[in-house]
Residue frames as qw, qx, qy, qz and C-alpha x, y, z in Angstrom:
[[0.528, 0.507, 0.681, 0.017, 66.80, -11.81, -90.37],
 [0.098, -0.242, 0.393, 0.882, 67.18, -10.25, -93.78],
 [0.457, 0.606, 0.551, -0.347, 64.11, -8.96, -95.58],
 [0.162, -0.220, 0.584, 0.764, 64.25, -8.84, -99.39],
 [0.530, 0.612, 0.392, -0.438, 61.58, -7.53, -101.76],
 [0.314, -0.029, 0.687, 0.655, 61.63, -8.32, -105.44],
 [0.429, 0.618, 0.254, -0.608, 59.53, -6.17, -107.71],
 [0.402, 0.059, 0.749, 0.524, 58.94, -7.58, -111.21],
 [0.310, 0.575, 0.057, -0.755, 57.57, -5.53, -114.12],
 [0.243, 0.372, -0.679, -0.584, 58.23, -7.49, -117.29],
 [0.843, 0.054, -0.170, -0.508, 55.97, -10.06, -118.95],
 [0.847, -0.296, 0.436, -0.073, 56.36, -13.77, -118.07],
 [0.757, 0.119, 0.513, 0.387, 57.70, -14.79, -121.45],
 [0.471, 0.822, 0.188, 0.259, 59.47, -12.91, -124.27],
 [0.116, 0.792, -0.445, 0.401, 62.11, -11.41, -122.06],
 [0.724, -0.064, -0.633, 0.266, 64.15, -12.99, -119.32],
 [0.028, -0.485, 0.361, -0.796, 63.85, -10.30, -116.67],
 [0.740, -0.375, 0.126, -0.543, 60.98, -11.89, -114.74],
 [0.940, 0.073, -0.324, 0.074, 62.64, -15.27, -115.17],
 [0.516, 0.352, -0.468, 0.625, 65.91, -14.01, -113.73],
 [0.292, -0.488, 0.292, -0.769, 64.18, -12.14, -110.92],
 [0.881, -0.276, 0.007, -0.385, 62.34, -15.26, -109.92],
 [0.833, 0.194, -0.426, 0.295, 65.49, -17.38, -110.18],
 [0.233, 0.392, -0.472, 0.755, 67.17, -14.99, -107.70],
 [0.556, -0.394, 0.174, -0.710, 64.10, -14.84, -105.46],
 [0.952, -0.116, -0.229, -0.165, 63.88, -18.65, -105.31],
 [0.692, 0.256, -0.471, 0.484, 67.56, -18.95, -104.52],
 [0.021, -0.430, 0.393, -0.813, 67.36, -16.31, -101.82],
 [0.747, -0.364, -0.015, -0.555, 64.24, -17.91, -100.25],
 [0.905, 0.006, -0.415, 0.091, 66.36, -21.04, -99.70],
 [0.382, 0.414, -0.505, 0.654, 68.86, -19.22, -97.53],
 [0.491, -0.525, -0.608, 0.337, 68.60, -19.43, -93.78],
 [0.272, -0.520, -0.275, 0.762, 67.70, -16.17, -92.12],
 [0.040, 0.058, -0.351, -0.934, 65.97, -14.57, -95.11],
 [0.383, 0.569, 0.639, -0.350, 62.39, -13.59, -95.76],
 [0.132, -0.006, 0.576, 0.807, 61.45, -12.99, -99.38],
 [0.406, 0.627, 0.502, -0.435, 58.46, -11.17, -100.86],
 [0.262, 0.067, 0.626, 0.731, 57.73, -10.79, -104.53],
 [0.307, 0.632, 0.337, -0.627, 55.45, -8.12, -105.98],
 [0.384, 0.239, 0.693, 0.561, 54.25, -8.53, -109.62],
 [0.214, 0.726, 0.245, -0.606, 53.11, -5.42, -111.35],
 [0.324, 0.573, -0.423, -0.623, 52.53, -4.26, -114.98],
 [0.744, 0.292, -0.497, -0.338, 52.96, -7.13, -117.41],
 [0.174, 0.283, -0.898, 0.289, 54.53, -9.28, -114.66],
 [0.631, -0.053, 0.391, -0.668, 51.02, -9.78, -113.23],
 [0.860, 0.264, -0.253, -0.355, 50.68, -12.51, -115.87],
 [0.273, 0.426, -0.836, 0.214, 53.61, -14.44, -114.28],
 [0.309, -0.094, 0.763, -0.560, 51.08, -15.57, -111.65],
 [0.696, 0.139, -0.279, -0.647, 48.64, -17.01, -114.16],
 [0.691, -0.178, 0.659, -0.238, 47.40, -20.47, -113.06],
 [0.838, 0.254, 0.483, -0.014, 47.81, -23.57, -115.26],
 [0.234, 0.788, -0.413, -0.393, 50.62, -22.37, -117.46],
 [0.929, 0.140, 0.322, 0.116, 51.59, -24.84, -120.16],
 [0.064, 0.838, -0.459, -0.288, 55.12, -24.45, -121.42],
 [0.805, 0.410, -0.421, -0.081, 57.09, -26.68, -123.84],
 [0.929, -0.291, -0.055, 0.222, 59.20, -29.49, -122.34],
 [0.715, 0.016, -0.024, 0.699, 62.52, -28.11, -121.19],
 [0.082, 0.606, 0.113, 0.783, 61.23, -24.51, -121.05],
 [0.109, -0.034, -0.611, 0.783, 61.02, -22.58, -117.79],
 [0.310, -0.609, -0.642, -0.347, 57.60, -22.18, -116.18],
 [0.033, 0.421, -0.317, 0.849, 57.10, -19.14, -114.01],
 [0.730, -0.453, -0.133, -0.495, 54.08, -20.57, -112.18],
 [0.911, -0.171, -0.320, 0.198, 56.32, -23.38, -110.90],
 [0.460, 0.316, -0.324, 0.764, 59.05, -20.86, -110.04],
 [0.342, -0.526, 0.111, -0.770, 56.61, -18.81, -107.95],
 [0.886, -0.361, -0.225, -0.188, 55.56, -22.02, -106.14],
 [0.754, 0.109, -0.388, 0.519, 59.28, -22.44, -105.22],
 [0.066, 0.401, -0.286, 0.868, 59.15, -19.09, -103.44],
 [0.616, -0.423, 0.019, -0.664, 55.79, -19.61, -101.65],
 [0.899, -0.157, -0.409, 0.018, 56.75, -23.17, -100.61],
 [0.584, 0.034, -0.414, 0.698, 59.58, -21.50, -98.57],
 [0.230, -0.709, -0.519, 0.418, 57.09, -19.14, -96.86],
 [0.177, -0.085, 0.212, 0.957, 57.69, -16.30, -99.32],
 [0.326, 0.642, 0.517, -0.463, 54.81, -14.03, -100.11],
 [0.236, 0.154, 0.586, 0.760, 53.66, -13.18, -103.68],
 [0.236, 0.665, 0.405, -0.582, 51.40, -10.15, -104.24],
 [0.347, 0.336, 0.618, 0.621, 49.96, -9.28, -107.61],
 [0.065, 0.170, 0.041, -0.983, 48.97, -5.68, -108.38],
 [0.351, 0.487, 0.753, -0.271, 45.15, -5.60, -108.48],
 [0.329, 0.757, -0.026, -0.564, 44.97, -2.66, -110.87],
 [0.104, 0.487, -0.755, -0.427, 47.39, -4.49, -113.21],
 [0.267, 0.141, 0.953, -0.030, 45.28, -7.68, -112.91],
 [0.397, 0.653, 0.472, -0.440, 42.13, -5.76, -113.85],
 [0.255, 0.724, -0.314, -0.559, 43.85, -4.13, -116.83],
 [0.128, 0.352, -0.882, -0.285, 44.85, -7.60, -118.09],
 [0.759, -0.094, -0.324, -0.558, 41.52, -9.34, -117.38],
 [0.460, 0.093, -0.840, 0.271, 42.92, -11.50, -114.60],
 [0.639, -0.589, -0.100, -0.485, 40.78, -12.48, -111.62],
 [0.415, -0.577, 0.637, -0.299, 41.74, -13.97, -108.30],
 [0.919, 0.064, 0.360, -0.149, 40.59, -17.39, -109.60],
 [0.733, 0.643, -0.190, 0.113, 43.20, -17.01, -112.37],
 [0.045, -0.810, 0.544, -0.215, 46.09, -16.76, -109.91],
 [0.635, 0.224, -0.722, 0.159, 48.51, -19.52, -109.18],
 [0.754, -0.541, -0.367, 0.068, 48.46, -21.21, -105.84],
 [0.632, -0.374, -0.178, 0.655, 50.13, -19.06, -103.18],
 [0.198, 0.146, 0.164, 0.955, 49.74, -15.83, -105.13],
 [0.016, -0.705, -0.649, 0.284, 47.18, -13.21, -104.14],
 [0.182, 0.801, 0.298, 0.486, 45.71, -9.96, -105.27],
 [0.492, -0.409, -0.281, 0.715, 47.46, -7.01, -103.69],
 [0.105, 0.959, 0.259, 0.037, 47.59, -3.23, -103.74],
 [0.414, 0.637, -0.220, 0.612, 50.03, -0.37, -104.11],
 [0.473, -0.736, 0.227, -0.428, 49.39, 0.34, -100.39],
 [0.936, -0.307, 0.160, 0.060, 50.69, -3.14, -99.55],
 [0.754, 0.428, -0.066, 0.495, 53.68, -2.66, -101.89],
 [0.011, -0.805, 0.221, -0.550, 54.42, 0.52, -99.91],
 [0.744, -0.577, 0.251, -0.223, 54.29, -1.47, -96.63],
 [0.963, 0.019, 0.106, 0.245, 56.56, -4.17, -98.08],
 [0.516, 0.666, -0.142, 0.520, 59.02, -1.58, -99.32],
 [0.264, -0.764, 0.327, -0.489, 59.33, -0.05, -95.86],
 [0.910, -0.345, 0.205, -0.101, 59.62, -3.60, -94.35],
 [0.902, 0.343, -0.058, 0.255, 62.48, -4.58, -96.74],
 [0.527, -0.653, 0.263, 0.476, 66.14, -4.23, -96.05],
 [0.184, -0.262, 0.636, 0.702, 66.76, -4.61, -99.78],
 [0.630, 0.580, 0.341, -0.387, 64.50, -3.93, -102.80],
 [0.310, -0.211, 0.714, 0.592, 65.45, -5.42, -106.12],
 [0.551, 0.588, 0.190, -0.561, 63.57, -4.32, -109.24],
 [0.376, -0.051, 0.789, 0.482, 63.47, -6.36, -112.44]]
């Protein structure tokens, strides 16, 4: 079993780093014998915002996160980063949850590979 942790730092829209990180996380989660965890921190905390409305044909990070969690991947959102951006647990997309730096530390030690976007 391969354990892969994705840490995202960039905002959900305006750059493509979070988008590309979630593309890779979703593709990795589909692979047999892999466990994926995603940690959103800094401006990436907003990637987990519930009820995102994007134009037709434009990517939607809430749906991309659902693709990870539907395959038993875990998504943690930095609680301090949520607070700084006025996000509450009720604001989080399905399958995403408030997390801590302590949990990120545990996930980092769990992981065989850590990818930072």
